[in-house]
N, C-alpha and C positions, 0 to 999 in steps of 0.2 A: 983626562978621562976620568981623577978623580972629581973633579968639579961637575962631571955632570952625574955623576953617580949620586952625588949628594945633591944636585937637584932633583930626581927620581924618585926619591927618598922623601923628601917634603913633599912632594907631590904626592904620594901615595899616603901621608901621612894626614893630607888636608882635605882626599875625598872618602878617607875611612871613617866608620859611623861611629858615633860616640860611646865611651863604655859601659857597658848597665849594672847597675850596682847589683848587689850579691840578692841570693833569695830571700834573707834577712831582711833587708829592707824594703821589699816589695811585697813579704807577707805582714810588716808593719802598718802600712797604708791601709785605711778602712775601705771596702768595698762600697761603691754606688750601690744603693737602694731604688729601685724603679720603683714607681708609684702609677695604680692607675689615675686616670684623670677623673674629679667627681662626674658622674650623670646628672641629668636633671630630676631623676627617680630615687637617689641617694640624696639631693639635696633638700628635696619633698618631705623626704620620711625624717630626717633630722627635723624641719621644721616643724611639723606634727607633733614629733615626739616634744620640742621644746614648748609649742604650744598648749599640749596637754598640761603641765608641770604647774601653767601659771593658775592663780588663781582669780577668777570671776568677785571683782568688788562689789558687782551689783547684786550679785546671789544671795549676799548675809543681809544685803538691805532690806528693812521692812516697811511694806505697802501702807502710803498713807489710807486712812479711809474715805470713803465716798468717790464719786464719781471723777473721769479723767477730765480736766477741767479745758486739755487740749480738742477733747471731742465736743462736752458742754458747750466750749464760746463758739464753734466752726460755724458758718454762715449758713444754713441750711440750700438756699439758692442765690447764689451770687448774681445772676442774671436778674433775678423777679426783684431784689433790693438795688437794682442801677438801671440805669440807661446809658444806651451803647450809640454814640456818635461815630456814623461811619462815612466814608470820603474817599472815591479813587483808590480800592482795595483795600484800604486798613480803616481800622477801627481800635475803640478806647472807650474805655467803662469810667462814668462819673454817678457819685451816689445821686440817688430819687433828688428831686426839690434842688438840686445843682446849678440847673440850668432856668438860666431867669428870664432870658428872653429869646426868641426863634422868631425870628420872620418866617412869613407863609414859603418863601420859595426855598428854604434850608428846611422846610419839617420834614422833608421826605427821606434826611440825612442823619433822621434818628431812628434808629433801629440797626440790625442787624443784618449783612447782607450776605446772600452766598458766597461762599471763599473769600471773604475778607479776614485779613490777618490781625490779631489782636496786638495793640502797641500800646506803651505806657503814654500816662498823659503828656508830658514833657516831649517826648518826640512826636506825637500828635500833634502840639501846640506848635513846634517849629514848622512842621510839613503845612499848615494851616491858618498860620497868624492871618493871611490875607480876610477869612471869613468867619474864624473864630475868637474872641476877647475874654482874657479874664477879669473878674470883678472882685477885687480882693477884700473880705470882711471881718470881722471880728467876730470874737466866738458869742457874745453877747448877743448880735446881730442873728449867727446861726441859730443859736438856742430859742427866738422867736423873741427875746426881753428888749432889743431896741430893734424897730424898723427901719426898715430902709426908708431916706427920707425922701418926699414928694416930689421934688426936683429928679433926684434919681433913676427913680421910677418915670418919669418923663422923657428921659435923655434915654433911656432901654426903649420906650416906644417907638423913638425917631431914629433909631440907631438901623441899619442896614446889616449887622453883624449877629448872628450867635453869642450870647453873653452867660458865662458860666463863672460860677460863686467860687472863691477859693479861699483858701485860709493859708498863709504858709507858702503859697504857691500849688497847694493840690486841691483838687475838687471837694466842695464840701454842700452839703444839707444845710437848707436857707428854711427854717421853720416858719408858718405864720405866725406874724405877730400873735402876743399873749396880750388876750383883752379883759381888762379888771369887768367882773359883774358890777353891775350897781347897786348898792345899797337896796335892800327890800324896806322900801318908806312904809309901806302900807300895813309890813309886819312890826316895824318900830312902833307905828302909831295904835296899836293893838295892842304890842305890850304896856304902852304907855297908858293907853285906857283902863287896862288890868288893873295897873300898879294903883293907881287915883283909886277904883274902886274898892282897893282893897284898904288904904288907908281910910277913905270915908267909913270901912264898915267896924273896922278898929275903933274909933271915935267915940 
């Protein structure tokens, strides 16, 4: 019997709840503060307040005199200054005088077509290497200071491809060769005769 009573006492202790601390210890623990979650409006309000405190660095800068170069140098009409090569729903722009040779059966491909999508020159060349060919020129040739050789021009005439002048891979205009005007021989002779007459009158 004593053994059974001892077992009952141990079982009772095992299922008894733990002893809570006294009131003073519970009072010392800080109470948890519940805060409201930040809303979109509150975040936007804080952001606007921070932005209003910032100083615009461009506000104190002095404006330079004269016209805006970005407006002055802006091309008036890019289409008027370019040729449009169009085929199979894609088009690209090249400067005027960049096309050095066009076979008759490709002339219809110069000009914009309804619904065509404008793409870069490199993309257009990738799609149309079969009938468009680049001819690399130097700057002197592009400026008309060095003309294209006669052999080169003859090859162009025999080619069945459209030939476009490029400089470092990009289309470029090729101006007509600069022709030096011959000296005015008649004017030289007249000036010489006038000088002879002046010499004779001074004698």
